[in-house]
C-alpha positions as a printed Julia matrix, in Angstrom:
139×3 Matrix{Float64}:
 -31.72  -25.22  -27.33
 -30.27  -26.19  -30.69
 -29.76  -22.59  -32.6
 -28.07  -24.46  -35.72
 -30.89  -24.46  -37.83
 -31.79  -20.74  -37.28
 -28.05  -20.27  -38.1
 -28.3   -22.31  -41.18
 -31.39  -20.7   -42.5
 -30.15  -16.77  -41.99
 -26.92  -17.83  -43.58
 -29.16  -19.22  -46.67
 -31.2   -15.95  -46.61
 -28.02  -13.87  -46.8
 -26.54  -16.02  -49.59
 -29.75  -15.34  -51.45
 -30.18  -11.78  -50.86
 -26.71  -11.46  -51.57
 -27.07  -13.07  -55.31
 -29.96  -11.36  -56.19
 -28.92   -8.0   -55.36
 -28.09   -5.12  -57.72
 -24.36   -3.68  -58.01
 -25.89   -0.87  -55.71
 -27.43   -3.03  -53.3
 -24.55   -4.53  -53.0
 -22.77   -1.62  -52.22
 -25.22   -1.35  -49.22
 -25.1    -5.02  -48.09
 -20.99   -4.51  -47.69
 -21.66   -0.88  -45.84
 -24.0    -2.95  -43.4
 -21.61   -5.83  -42.99
 -18.45   -3.0   -42.35
 -20.92   -1.49  -39.88
 -21.17   -4.27  -38.21
 -17.92   -5.56  -37.9
 -16.88   -2.56  -36.18
 -19.68   -2.19  -34.16
 -18.52   -5.9   -33.14
 -14.75   -4.89  -32.74
 -15.4    -2.04  -30.37
 -17.37   -4.51  -27.93
 -14.7    -6.82  -28.32
 -11.97   -3.97  -27.57
 -13.86   -2.33  -24.87
 -14.81   -6.0   -23.34
 -10.94   -6.6   -23.47
 -11.91   -9.95  -25.61
  -8.83   -9.81  -28.61
  -9.91  -12.68  -30.32
 -12.81  -10.67  -31.44
 -11.29   -7.92  -31.32
  -8.87   -9.25  -34.02
 -11.64  -11.69  -36.09
 -13.95   -8.26  -36.66
 -11.33   -5.34  -37.5
  -9.98   -8.0   -39.68
 -13.26   -8.3   -41.41
 -13.62   -4.75  -41.31
 -10.05   -4.23  -42.67
 -11.25   -6.53  -46.23
 -14.75   -5.04  -46.86
 -12.99   -1.91  -46.74
  -9.72   -2.73  -48.51
 -12.42   -4.35  -51.4
 -14.46   -1.08  -51.53
 -11.16    0.56  -52.34
  -9.88   -1.46  -54.76
 -12.91   -1.67  -57.09
 -12.86    2.04  -57.55
 -12.33    2.93  -61.23
 -10.75    5.96  -61.05
 -11.28    6.22  -64.78
 -14.81    6.86  -65.13
 -15.27    8.09  -60.7
 -12.6    11.17  -61.35
 -12.28   13.09  -58.18
 -15.66   11.1   -56.8
 -13.31    8.24  -56.85
  -9.71    9.56  -55.08
 -12.03   11.21  -52.43
 -13.33    7.75  -51.69
  -9.86    6.02  -51.95
  -8.54    8.76  -49.27
 -11.78    8.1   -47.5
 -11.06    4.25  -47.34
  -6.91    4.89  -46.67
  -8.08    7.06  -43.81
 -10.51    4.55  -42.5
  -7.45    1.77  -42.43
  -5.55    3.67  -41.22
  -7.7     3.87  -37.73
  -8.47    0.19  -38.1
  -5.13    0.05  -37.72
  -4.67    2.6   -34.66
  -7.59    0.59  -32.9
  -5.92   -2.5   -32.85
  -2.3    -1.18  -32.26
  -3.78    0.94  -28.91
  -7.11   -0.4   -28.56
  -8.64    2.2   -28.93
 -12.44    2.07  -29.39
 -12.49    5.95  -30.0
 -10.47    5.24  -33.27
 -13.47    3.57  -34.68
 -15.39    5.91  -34.22
 -14.67    8.43  -37.38
 -14.4     5.59  -39.79
 -18.11    4.51  -38.25
 -19.55    7.59  -38.87
 -18.4     7.77  -42.11
 -19.78    4.43  -43.04
 -23.08    4.75  -41.84
 -23.83    8.22  -43.48
 -22.09    6.79  -46.81
 -24.29    3.64  -46.09
 -27.32    5.53  -46.2
 -26.47    7.7   -49.37
 -26.07    4.62  -50.98
 -29.44    2.73  -49.74
 -31.53    5.97  -50.87
 -29.58    5.22  -54.7
 -30.62    1.99  -54.55
 -34.72    3.17  -53.57
 -34.56    4.6   -56.15
 -33.32    2.37  -58.52
 -36.17   -0.22  -57.51
 -38.56    2.51  -57.84
 -40.44    1.51  -60.65
 -41.33    5.06  -63.06
 -43.4     7.36  -62.16
 -45.48    7.02  -65.86
 -44.92    3.17  -65.94
 -47.66    3.5   -62.65
 -49.85    5.46  -64.55
 -49.92    3.06  -67.23
 -47.91    5.77  -69.04
 -44.64    5.12  -71.41
C-alpha cells in the first residue's frame, strides 16, 4: 500500500494551515510541533533509537530556540523575560535528556509547553470569535 499520496496531502494541508494562520495561531502550531517532537524524542529514548532521539530533540530545540529568538523584550517586559528563562530551562533539559538518555528530563518541558499551548489556544479562539455586537447586528 502506497502512503505517499496521503503524506503529500497531509503536507499540503499543513502548509496551507501555516500560510493562512494568524500570528497567534502560528504560535499554537509551533507549540503543537514542539510537543509532538518531544513526545517522539521520548519514544526514541525509551526504544534506544538514537537517530529518532536526535532528530526529534533537534526539532524541539529548533522550535524552542525560534520562540525564544523572537521575544520582544521592549514591548514584552517581564513576560518576555520570564518566557526567555522558561525557554532557556527547556533547552537545558533537552541537552541533559540527550546526553543522559533520560526521558524524565523531557517531562518538565513537555508539561510547560502543553500549558503554554493551551493558553495561546484560548487567545487564538478569542481572536477568531466574532464580536457579540456584530453577531446581534449591532456595530
